[in-house]
N, C-alpha and C positions, 0 to 999 in steps of 0.2 A: 209188321203185321199187328193189327189192333182189334180188340174186341170191346165193344161198347154195350153195356147193359143199362137199362133204365126202367124204372117203375112208373106207371102212368099216374098222373094227377090231373085234376081238371084244368087248371092253368089256362082256361079258354081266353082270358083277356090278352094273352100273349100270342094267340094263334094269328090274329089279324096282323100283328107286328111282323111275325115271321113270314107270312104269306106276302105281305106288302113289299118285302125285300126283293121279290122277284121282279117287281115293276121298276126297281132301281137298276137292275142289271142291263147291260148293253144287249143288243140283239145278236151279239157274237158269243160263242162259247167254245170250249176246247174239245177237240176230237183228237186225242193223243197230243202231239205237238202242233197240230194245225189249228187254226181258228176257222170255225164254220158258223153259218147262221144257225140260231137256236132251232128253227123249224126243220133243219136238215139233219140234226144230230141223231134223232131217234131212228131215222131210216139208215143212216150210216152205221150206227151201232147194231141195228137189226141185221144188216148185211154181214157184219163180222160174225155174229153168233149163228146166223144161218150157215156160214162157211165152216165154223168150228164145231157145230153141234155134235156131229158124229164122233169127234175126237176131244170133246170137252173135258172129260175126266183125265185123259192123257195130258191135255193142256195144263190142268191144275197141278198135275204131278211135275210137269216141266217148270211151271212158274214158282212152285214152292219146294221143289226137291222132295215131293211126296209128303211134306209136313202138313198139307191142308187136311189130311185125314185126321191127324191128331188135333188140329185146331178145331175142326168141326165137332169132334168128340167133346172138346172142352166147351164149345158153344152150347151143345145139347145139355151138358152137365149143368151149366149155369142157368139154362132155361128151366130145368127141373120139371120135366113133363109128368103129367098125371092122367090116369084114366078119366075119360069124359071131357077132356079139355077140348076147346075149339082153338085151333092154331092156324096162323097164316104164315106161310113161307114164301116171301116175295123174291123174284128172280131165282126161283128154285128149280127151274126147268127140268134138269135131269134127275131130280128127286134125291140127291145125295143127302141133304140135311133132313128131308122129310122121312126117309127110310130110317135114319138113326133115331128120330123122334118116336116113330111108331115102334121100333124095336125096344126102346126104353120104356114106353107105355106098356107094351106086352110083358116086359120083364117085371114091371111093378105089379101088374095084374097077377102074374104067376106067384109072386111072393105073397100077395095079399089074398089069394083065393080062399084061404082058410077062414077068412072073416067075411061071411055072407052079409053082415050088417053094413058093410061099406057100400053106400049107395053109388059112389062113383064107378064102381066095378060094373054096374049094370047100365051105365050111360054110354052111348056110342061116342067114341073119340072121333073128332073130325079134323083132319089135317089138310088144309087147302094149299096146293102147290100152284102158285100164281106166277106166270111168266108172260112177258109181252111177245115172246117169240114162239110160234107154234112148232117150229122144228125142234126146239129144246124140249118142249113138252112131249113131243112124240118120242124122243129119246128116253125121257123119263118113264113114259107109259110102257115102253118096250122093256126097260130095265125092271119095272115093277113085275111084269109078267115073268121075266127070267128069275126073279126072286120068289115067285109064288104068291105075289101080292096083287095080281091082276084083278082078282074078284073082290078084294076087300073094300068095304064101304067106308073105311076110315080115311082112305086117300081120295081126295077130290081134285081133279086137274082143271085149272081155270086159266084161260088166256086173259091177261089184263095188264093195265098200265099202273106202275107204282105211284104215279102222280094223280091218278083218278081211279081209285079202287071201287069195284062194284060189290061192296060189302056194307052191311048196315053199321050205323054208329054203335059203339059199345058192344060189339059182338064177339070179340076175340080175347082169349086168355093170354095169348102170346103172339109175337110177331118176330120173325127172323128174316134177315137179308144178308147173305154171305157172298162176298165178292161181286156185289151187284150195284151198290149205291154209287160207286164212282162212274158208272155208265148212265146214270140218270141225268137228264138235262137240267132239271130244276130240283136239286136235292132237298131244298126247303119244303117244296110241295109234297115230296114223298114222305118227309118227316111229319108234316101236318096230317097227311092221310093215315100214317101209322098211328098217330095219337088218336085220331077220330075213331078208328075201328076197334081200338083196344078198350076193354072194360077197365073200370077204375081198379087199380092194383095190378093190371096186366103188365106183361114184360115185353120190352123191346130190346132185341139183341142184334147188333150189327157187327159182322166180321169182315174186315177189309185189309187188303195189302196197302202199305203206305211206305214212307221213306225209311231208309235204314240210317241210323244216326251214328253208329260206330264207324269211325273213319276207315279202318282197314277192311272191315266187313262190307262197308259201302262200296269200296273200290272193287272188291271181288264180285259183289252182287250186281253192280252196274255193268261190269264186263260180261258176266253171265247173261244178264237180262238183254243187253243190246247187241251182243255179238253171237251168243250161243242160241238163245231161245228162238229168234226169228229164223236162223239157219236151220234149226231142227224142225221148226214149223214147216219150212219149205220142203225139207227132206221127207218128213212123215206125212204131212197133209197136203203138200203142194201149194201152200198158201203162206207166203212170207209176210204179206201186208197185214193180214188179220192179227198175226202174232206180234208184229211190230207195233200195231195200235195198242194191244193189250199191255205191253211193257211200258209204252209211253203214257198210257192212262194211269198207271200206278205212279209214275214220276210226277204227273200233273195233279194228282189227287191231293188236295190240301188237308193236312192232318187236323187243322183247327175245325174243319167241318164236323168232326166227331163231337165237338162241344155244343152243337146246335140243340140237341135234345134237352139240354139243361133248362131251356126256356119253358119246356112243357112238362117235364117229368119230375116226379117227387124225389127220387133217388137215382143217381147215376154212378156207374163204376166204369173205369177205363182200365183195360188190361193190355199191356204191351207184351206180346208173347215172347219176343226176343229178350226183353228185360222184364221179369215177372214183378211188376210194380202195380199195386192196386190203389186206386184213389176213390174214396166214397165221399160224395158231396150231398149232404142233406139240403134240400131246397125249402126254405121256410117262407118263400113268397107265396101268398095266398091267391 
């Protein structure tokens, strides 16, 4: 499991290079272990998340042994949310990350309430939860109501595609995508869009499951992933195929994809949560 943090720089001369790579791709792409046409992947992935939406949080518990909760806390900690920020959480359907961000912002407000001169305290925080799947968003809205957040103006739910965001340039202080980027058909397009909507100095954070490199742990995780998770998915949700895709998509996700933001962002850090190694790479390219 890996967390990628990046700070936005202009780097616009590299955007065309990154976008152009999509034209070099074949018209086939991976859907789990299958090869499908690029134009079909979005619908196939959409079907998976329509099927698992009502059990999505249970699915994350199964996929990570419950550790996704700690990983998301770390993601939000690295984001360092602040009152008045404009934030975009992509593939954030059920609101799990957005709720944590809002809770952190409210906590900062409570601690700073004694300083009325802090202008940020009086600005409305806007956290946009963007997901391509309306069923996932509906689950998130329901969870918001259950948490007493149904009427808050700080949470804005938006149906949208990570590859073609309906947000203005330079409009966001932060961008997060947790367990979503491996399901995007053209990852490079999603990264270009993330860069476009972020303000200069804004933060991009990607949290994703990937390969396990420790041999013994890899054997255990592979057995658990391919033998246990699909079986439990069938038992709990009556849907083996969707859970089979999800574990296959983790195996097919190339770790080197996490290096793509280096072309566009000023500073990047990579955190392997299994092995707590931090790499900071200052990009001096203008």
